[in-house]
C-alpha positions as a LaTeX table, in Angstrom:
\begin{tabular}{lrrr}
\hline
Residue & $x$ (\AA) & $y$ (\AA) & $z$ (\AA) \\
\hline
Met1 & $-0.54$ & 29.19 & $-17.68$ \\
Ser2 & $-1.85$ & 32.55 & $-19.27$ \\
Asp3 & $-1.90$ & 35.80 & $-17.96$ \\
Val4 & $-5.64$ & 35.18 & $-16.74$ \\
Asp5 & $-4.29$ & 32.61 & $-14.13$ \\
Ala6 & $-1.74$ & 34.38 & $-12.99$ \\
Met7 & $-3.75$ & 37.02 & $-11.65$ \\
Gln8 & $-6.19$ & 34.85 & $-10.35$ \\
Pro9 & $-5.57$ & 33.77 & $-6.68$ \\
Ala10 & $-5.46$ & 29.82 & $-5.77$ \\
Val11 & $-9.20$ & 29.46 & $-3.95$ \\
Val12 & $-9.46$ & 27.63 & $-1.68$ \\
Pro13 & $-13.23$ & 26.00 & $-1.99$ \\
Pro14 & $-15.26$ & 25.37 & 1.44 \\
Ala15 & $-14.76$ & 22.04 & 2.36 \\
Glu16 & $-18.41$ & 19.64 & 1.14 \\
Pro17 & $-20.21$ & 17.51 & 3.56 \\
Val18 & $-19.97$ & 13.69 & 2.93 \\
Asn19 & $-23.08$ & 12.80 & 0.34 \\
Ser20 & $-23.83$ & 9.36 & 1.86 \\
Arg21 & $-26.70$ & 8.99 & $-1.18$ \\
Ile22 & $-25.81$ & 5.83 & $-4.03$ \\
Pro23 & $-25.58$ & 7.05 & $-7.22$ \\
Gly24 & $-27.54$ & 5.75 & $-9.39$ \\
Val25 & $-26.07$ & 4.03 & $-12.43$ \\
Arg26 & $-26.71$ & 4.28 & $-16.38$ \\
Thr27 & $-26.29$ & 1.49 & $-18.63$ \\
Val28 & $-24.26$ & 3.04 & $-22.10$ \\
Asp29 & $-23.44$ & 1.50 & $-25.34$ \\
Thr30 & $-20.39$ & $-0.69$ & $-26.11$ \\
Thr31 & $-18.67$ & 2.36 & $-28.00$ \\
Ala32 & $-19.71$ & 5.23 & $-25.97$ \\
Pro33 & $-15.54$ & 5.05 & $-24.76$ \\
Leu34 & $-14.88$ & 6.59 & $-28.14$ \\
Arg35 & $-16.83$ & 9.57 & $-27.81$ \\
Trp36 & $-15.44$ & 10.45 & $-23.85$ \\
Leu37 & $-12.18$ & 9.90 & $-25.93$ \\
Ala38 & $-13.53$ & 12.98 & $-28.53$ \\
Arg39 & $-15.13$ & 15.08 & $-25.44$ \\
Gly40 & $-12.25$ & 14.84 & $-23.30$ \\
Trp41 & $-10.33$ & 16.70 & $-26.81$ \\
Asp42 & $-12.94$ & 18.83 & $-26.73$ \\
Asp43 & $-12.44$ & 19.51 & $-22.94$ \\
Phe44 & $-8.36$ & 19.05 & $-23.56$ \\
Arg45 & $-8.70$ & 22.50 & $-26.21$ \\
His46 & $-11.23$ & 24.58 & $-25.08$ \\
Thr47 & $-9.57$ & 24.77 & $-21.70$ \\
Gly48 & $-6.79$ & 26.54 & $-22.87$ \\
Met49 & $-4.67$ & 22.61 & $-22.85$ \\
Arg50 & $-4.29$ & 24.20 & $-19.00$ \\
Gly51 & $-4.45$ & 20.10 & $-18.48$ \\
Ala52 & $-1.22$ & 19.67 & $-20.00$ \\
Phe53 & 0.78 & 21.12 & $-16.61$ \\
Tyr54 & $-0.96$ & 17.60 & $-15.47$ \\
Gly55 & 0.36 & 16.04 & $-17.75$ \\
Met56 & 3.89 & 17.47 & $-17.39$ \\
Leu57 & 3.17 & 16.21 & $-13.69$ \\
Phe58 & 3.13 & 12.63 & $-15.40$ \\
Ala59 & 5.82 & 13.09 & $-17.14$ \\
Leu60 & 8.62 & 14.24 & $-15.06$ \\
Met61 & 7.11 & 11.28 & $-12.49$ \\
Gly62 & 7.51 & 8.45 & $-14.92$ \\
Gly63 & 11.73 & 10.04 & $-16.06$ \\
Leu64 & 11.99 & 10.28 & $-12.50$ \\
Ile65 & 10.88 & 6.47 & $-12.24$ \\
Ala66 & 13.12 & 5.63 & $-15.01$ \\
Leu67 & 16.02 & 7.52 & $-13.76$ \\
Val68 & 16.18 & 5.99 & $-10.52$ \\
Tyr69 & 15.09 & 2.66 & $-11.42$ \\
Ala70 & 17.81 & 3.10 & $-13.75$ \\
Thr71 & 20.83 & 4.20 & $-11.00$ \\
Arg72 & 19.46 & 3.19 & $-7.66$ \\
Trp73 & 16.87 & 1.10 & $-7.87$ \\
Gln74 & 16.76 & 0.15 & $-4.01$ \\
Leu75 & 14.69 & 3.54 & $-3.94$ \\
Thr76 & 12.49 & 3.04 & $-7.25$ \\
Met77 & 9.57 & 0.88 & $-5.05$ \\
Gly78 & 9.42 & 3.80 & $-2.10$ \\
Leu79 & 8.85 & 6.56 & $-4.82$ \\
Thr80 & 6.66 & 4.42 & $-6.67$ \\
Ala81 & 4.56 & 4.13 & $-3.85$ \\
Gly82 & 4.55 & 7.81 & $-3.65$ \\
Phe83 & 3.89 & 8.66 & $-6.85$ \\
Phe84 & 0.51 & 6.36 & $-6.48$ \\
Leu85 & $-0.30$ & 7.88 & $-3.85$ \\
Ile86 & 0.12 & 11.60 & $-4.86$ \\
Gly87 & $-1.72$ & 10.30 & $-8.30$ \\
Pro88 & $-4.94$ & 10.60 & $-7.52$ \\
Phe89 & $-4.75$ & 14.17 & $-6.22$ \\
Val90 & $-2.92$ & 15.17 & $-9.33$ \\
Cys91 & $-5.83$ & 13.32 & $-11.15$ \\
Thr92 & $-8.53$ & 15.86 & $-9.50$ \\
Gly93 & $-7.06$ & 19.18 & $-10.98$ \\
Ile94 & $-8.26$ & 17.60 & $-14.61$ \\
Tyr95 & $-11.12$ & 16.74 & $-13.43$ \\
Glu96 & $-12.30$ & 19.95 & $-12.53$ \\
Leu97 & $-10.68$ & 21.65 & $-14.91$ \\
Ser98 & $-14.17$ & 19.08 & $-17.29$ \\
Arg99 & $-15.92$ & 20.22 & $-14.32$ \\
Gln100 & $-15.73$ & 23.81 & $-14.33$ \\
Arg101 & $-16.06$ & 23.73 & $-18.02$ \\
Ala102 & $-19.05$ & 21.53 & $-17.58$ \\
Arg103 & $-21.02$ & 24.61 & $-15.10$ \\
Gly104 & $-20.33$ & 27.54 & $-16.94$ \\
Glu105 & $-17.62$ & 28.28 & $-14.94$ \\
Pro106 & $-13.75$ & 30.10 & $-15.45$ \\
Thr107 & $-11.11$ & 28.45 & $-16.37$ \\
Ser108 & $-8.25$ & 29.09 & $-13.45$ \\
Leu109 & $-5.89$ & 26.38 & $-13.74$ \\
Pro110 & $-4.58$ & 28.26 & $-9.54$ \\
Ala111 & $-8.39$ & 27.04 & $-8.31$ \\
Ser112 & $-8.55$ & 23.06 & $-9.41$ \\
Met113 & $-4.52$ & 22.96 & $-8.06$ \\
Val114 & $-6.86$ & 22.94 & $-4.96$ \\
Cys115 & $-9.87$ & 21.30 & $-5.50$ \\
Trp116 & $-9.04$ & 18.12 & $-3.61$ \\
Lys117 & $-9.39$ & 20.49 & $-0.70$ \\
Arg118 & $-13.19$ & 19.75 & $-1.13$ \\
Asn119 & $-13.16$ & 16.26 & 0.25 \\
Met120 & $-9.62$ & 15.77 & 0.64 \\
Gly121 & $-10.41$ & 12.37 & 3.50 \\
Gly122 & $-11.84$ & 10.40 & 0.19 \\
Val123 & $-9.18$ & 11.29 & $-1.85$ \\
Ala124 & $-6.66$ & 10.51 & 0.11 \\
Phe125 & $-8.15$ & 7.22 & 1.64 \\
Phe126 & $-9.13$ & 6.51 & $-1.80$ \\
Ala127 & $-4.93$ & 7.24 & $-2.83$ \\
Ala128 & $-4.14$ & 5.27 & $-0.14$ \\
Ile129 & $-6.11$ & 1.80 & $-0.89$ \\
Val130 & $-4.87$ & 1.84 & $-4.82$ \\
Thr131 & $-0.98$ & 2.26 & $-2.41$ \\
Phe132 & $-1.42$ & $-0.37$ & $-0.86$ \\
Ala133 & $-3.24$ & $-2.83$ & $-3.71$ \\
Met134 & 0.08 & $-1.32$ & $-5.37$ \\
Ile135 & 2.51 & $-2.50$ & $-2.82$ \\
Val136 & 0.83 & $-5.94$ & $-2.64$ \\
Trp137 & 0.84 & $-6.75$ & $-6.22$ \\
Ala138 & 4.92 & $-5.55$ & $-6.00$ \\
Arg139 & 5.09 & $-8.50$ & $-3.08$ \\
Val140 & 3.35 & $-11.20$ & $-4.75$ \\
Ser141 & 5.42 & $-10.50$ & $-8.01$ \\
Val142 & 8.55 & $-11.22$ & $-6.03$ \\
Val143 & 6.71 & $-14.22$ & $-4.13$ \\
Leu144 & 5.70 & $-15.55$ & $-7.46$ \\
Phe145 & 9.48 & $-15.39$ & $-9.05$ \\
Ala146 & 10.25 & $-17.47$ & $-6.03$ \\
Leu147 & 8.18 & $-20.37$ & $-6.04$ \\
Phe148 & 9.54 & $-21.07$ & $-10.03$ \\
Ser149 & 13.24 & $-19.23$ & $-9.88$ \\
Thr150 & 15.45 & $-22.10$ & $-8.73$ \\
Thr151 & 18.05 & $-19.32$ & $-8.26$ \\
Asp152 & 18.67 & $-17.21$ & $-4.50$ \\
Phe153 & 14.99 & $-15.28$ & $-3.41$ \\
Pro154 & 15.10 & $-12.04$ & $-5.70$ \\
Asp155 & 15.08 & $-8.57$ & $-5.32$ \\
Leu156 & 12.98 & $-5.53$ & $-6.84$ \\
Lys157 & 15.16 & $-5.36$ & $-9.83$ \\
Gly158 & 15.99 & $-8.97$ & $-10.72$ \\
Val159 & 11.88 & $-9.62$ & $-11.02$ \\
Ile160 & 12.24 & $-7.03$ & $-13.77$ \\
His161 & 15.05 & $-8.49$ & $-15.31$ \\
Gln162 & 13.04 & $-11.77$ & $-15.47$ \\
Ile163 & 10.34 & $-9.87$ & $-16.76$ \\
Val164 & 11.89 & $-8.24$ & $-19.18$ \\
Asn165 & 13.80 & $-10.91$ & $-20.75$ \\
Phe166 & 10.63 & $-13.53$ & $-20.90$ \\
Ser167 & 13.42 & $-16.43$ & $-19.54$ \\
Asn168 & 10.43 & $-18.24$ & $-17.76$ \\
Val169 & 7.50 & $-19.06$ & $-20.02$ \\
Glu170 & 5.34 & $-20.56$ & $-17.02$ \\
Phe171 & 6.09 & $-17.47$ & $-14.36$ \\
Met172 & 5.02 & $-15.37$ & $-17.51$ \\
Met173 & 2.24 & $-16.51$ & $-17.47$ \\
Val174 & 0.96 & $-16.98$ & $-13.84$ \\
Trp175 & 2.61 & $-13.73$ & $-13.25$ \\
Gly176 & 0.07 & $-12.20$ & $-16.36$ \\
Gly177 & $-3.14$ & $-13.81$ & $-14.90$ \\
Val178 & $-1.78$ & $-13.34$ & $-11.09$ \\
Gly179 & $-1.55$ & $-8.81$ & $-12.46$ \\
Leu180 & $-4.04$ & $-9.25$ & $-14.73$ \\
Gly181 & $-6.50$ & $-9.77$ & $-11.45$ \\
Phe182 & $-4.60$ & $-7.31$ & $-9.77$ \\
Ala183 & $-5.57$ & $-4.69$ & $-12.48$ \\
Thr184 & $-9.06$ & $-6.03$ & $-12.55$ \\
Leu185 & $-9.81$ & $-5.01$ & $-9.47$ \\
Val186 & $-7.67$ & $-1.15$ & $-9.67$ \\
Phe187 & $-9.86$ & $-0.71$ & $-12.74$ \\
Ala188 & $-13.46$ & $-1.78$ & $-11.21$ \\
Val189 & $-12.79$ & 0.46 & $-8.23$ \\
Ser190 & $-11.62$ & 3.57 & $-9.86$ \\
Val191 & $-13.74$ & 4.12 & $-13.30$ \\
Val192 & $-15.31$ & 6.45 & $-11.98$ \\
Ser193 & $-14.75$ & 6.39 & $-7.91$ \\
Val194 & $-12.11$ & 10.00 & $-8.05$ \\
Pro195 & $-14.80$ & 12.38 & $-10.41$ \\
Leu196 & $-17.24$ & 11.58 & $-8.27$ \\
Ile197 & $-15.34$ & 11.66 & $-4.54$ \\
Leu198 & $-14.85$ & 15.38 & $-5.92$ \\
Asp199 & $-17.91$ & 16.36 & $-7.48$ \\
Arg200 & $-20.21$ & 15.23 & $-5.02$ \\
Gly201 & $-18.50$ & 14.78 & $-1.79$ \\
Thr202 & $-19.24$ & 10.96 & $-1.87$ \\
Asp203 & $-17.31$ & 8.71 & 0.51 \\
Thr204 & $-14.50$ & 6.49 & $-0.48$ \\
Met205 & $-16.19$ & 3.74 & $-0.39$ \\
Met206 & $-19.49$ & 4.65 & $-1.49$ \\
Ala207 & $-17.85$ & 5.72 & $-4.55$ \\
Ile208 & $-16.07$ & 2.17 & $-5.33$ \\
Phe209 & $-19.06$ & 1.03 & $-4.66$ \\
Ser210 & $-20.76$ & 3.00 & $-7.77$ \\
Ser211 & $-17.42$ & 2.45 & $-9.65$ \\
Val212 & $-18.10$ & $-1.25$ & $-9.46$ \\
Arg213 & $-21.13$ & $-2.14$ & $-10.79$ \\
Ala214 & $-20.81$ & 0.52 & $-13.10$ \\
Leu215 & $-18.50$ & $-1.66$ & $-14.92$ \\
Phe216 & $-20.97$ & $-5.01$ & $-13.81$ \\
Ala217 & $-24.00$ & $-3.35$ & $-15.88$ \\
Asn218 & $-21.08$ & $-1.86$ & $-18.54$ \\
Pro219 & $-19.06$ & $-5.24$ & $-18.47$ \\
Leu220 & $-18.28$ & $-4.68$ & $-22.51$ \\
Ala221 & $-18.22$ & $-0.74$ & $-23.20$ \\
Leu222 & $-15.53$ & $-0.80$ & $-19.93$ \\
Leu223 & $-13.14$ & $-3.12$ & $-21.67$ \\
Leu224 & $-12.91$ & $-1.24$ & $-24.36$ \\
Trp225 & $-12.24$ & 1.40 & $-22.63$ \\
Ala226 & $-9.51$ & 0.28 & $-20.03$ \\
Val227 & $-8.51$ & $-1.36$ & $-23.84$ \\
Leu228 & $-8.02$ & 1.81 & $-24.74$ \\
Ile229 & $-6.26$ & 3.70 & $-21.74$ \\
Val230 & $-3.53$ & 1.08 & $-21.54$ \\
Ala231 & $-2.75$ & 1.85 & $-25.25$ \\
Ile232 & $-2.64$ & 5.13 & $-25.31$ \\
Ile233 & $-0.91$ & 5.43 & $-22.05$ \\
Gly234 & 0.88 & 2.62 & $-22.50$ \\
Ala235 & 2.25 & 3.60 & $-25.88$ \\
Ser236 & 3.36 & 6.89 & $-24.16$ \\
Leu237 & 5.28 & 5.11 & $-21.60$ \\
Val238 & 7.27 & 2.86 & $-24.03$ \\
Phe239 & 8.10 & 6.07 & $-27.08$ \\
Trp240 & 8.99 & 9.09 & $-25.12$ \\
Phe241 & 7.48 & 9.43 & $-21.08$ \\
Gly242 & 6.52 & 13.00 & $-23.20$ \\
Leu243 & 4.12 & 12.24 & $-25.22$ \\
Leu244 & 1.98 & 11.81 & $-21.77$ \\
Ile245 & 1.94 & 15.55 & $-21.10$ \\
Phe246 & $-1.03$ & 15.08 & $-24.42$ \\
Thr247 & $-2.37$ & 11.76 & $-23.15$ \\
Ala248 & $-2.44$ & 11.66 & $-19.46$ \\
Pro249 & $-4.34$ & 14.72 & $-19.85$ \\
Leu250 & $-6.39$ & 13.19 & $-23.10$ \\
Ile251 & $-7.35$ & 10.56 & $-20.54$ \\
Gly252 & $-8.57$ & 12.85 & $-18.07$ \\
His253 & $-10.87$ & 15.01 & $-19.58$ \\
Ala254 & $-12.33$ & 11.18 & $-20.99$ \\
Thr255 & $-13.04$ & 10.22 & $-17.50$ \\
Trp256 & $-14.64$ & 13.10 & $-15.78$ \\
His257 & $-17.31$ & 12.01 & $-19.47$ \\
Ala258 & $-17.20$ & 8.51 & $-18.52$ \\
Tyr259 & $-18.51$ & 9.69 & $-15.30$ \\
Arg260 & $-21.15$ & 12.29 & $-16.19$ \\
Asp261 & $-22.58$ & 9.37 & $-18.73$ \\
Leu262 & $-22.05$ & 6.03 & $-16.44$ \\
Ile263 & $-23.19$ & 8.46 & $-12.78$ \\
Glu264 & $-27.12$ & 9.32 & $-12.82$ \\
Glu265 & $-27.33$ & 13.32 & $-12.38$ \\
Ala266 & $-27.89$ & 13.99 & $-8.20$ \\
Pro267 & $-31.01$ & 14.17 & $-7.62$ \\
Ala268 & $-32.13$ & 17.84 & $-6.60$ \\
Ser269 & $-32.32$ & 19.20 & $-2.74$ \\
\hline
\end{tabular}
């Protein structure tokens, strides 16, 4: 954090009324995600890499989950659910840094840390929806394992062991197919939801509806975007959690530009 940031108080933005207008959706070319990444990296650099603060939070989250799984695996599910709950709030900080730059405002890390208060209810409701989807998927995984297993009903560690070992091809095919369905659903509802909630004070369900509309209007571009997210974040999780210090804010800043490209400007009031 710079000396300028340290001197600036964390200003709590005033709450804004919920915006119930239906945003218009744009169509973009298939290669648009590559531009989003380039613009995201540009934001990362021109905001003094303040987004790395949020990247460190994600890296610590990943490391803590790995540590808990290795030592007290029974707590992994609860810890992961907790991180899913706070994840959208952390992401708002990255979006806010891009928003500050786009509006020509001074880049302030303290202000970005409390920006979610502009629409706390909307962000919290979205976080709860994503967390619920994660919990349902985890339970479905256990049930699928039980259906394909000849042993006792498994615990979480047994399910993950089965997945990693690739010892049951039929299970892997079904589990992978159902997992893809859950992942597609979560991606569809979250493409632009949180930036829209943060930027315009849109209510959660309207933001989700707009996100799904953006996906249906741009299936190829957003398929490429999903692949890029999985590749970049997945590589960070596989090779070294520390890479999230850079890759998480890169994806966050790029997501802001995806929102700006996919959703039409708000009409002048």
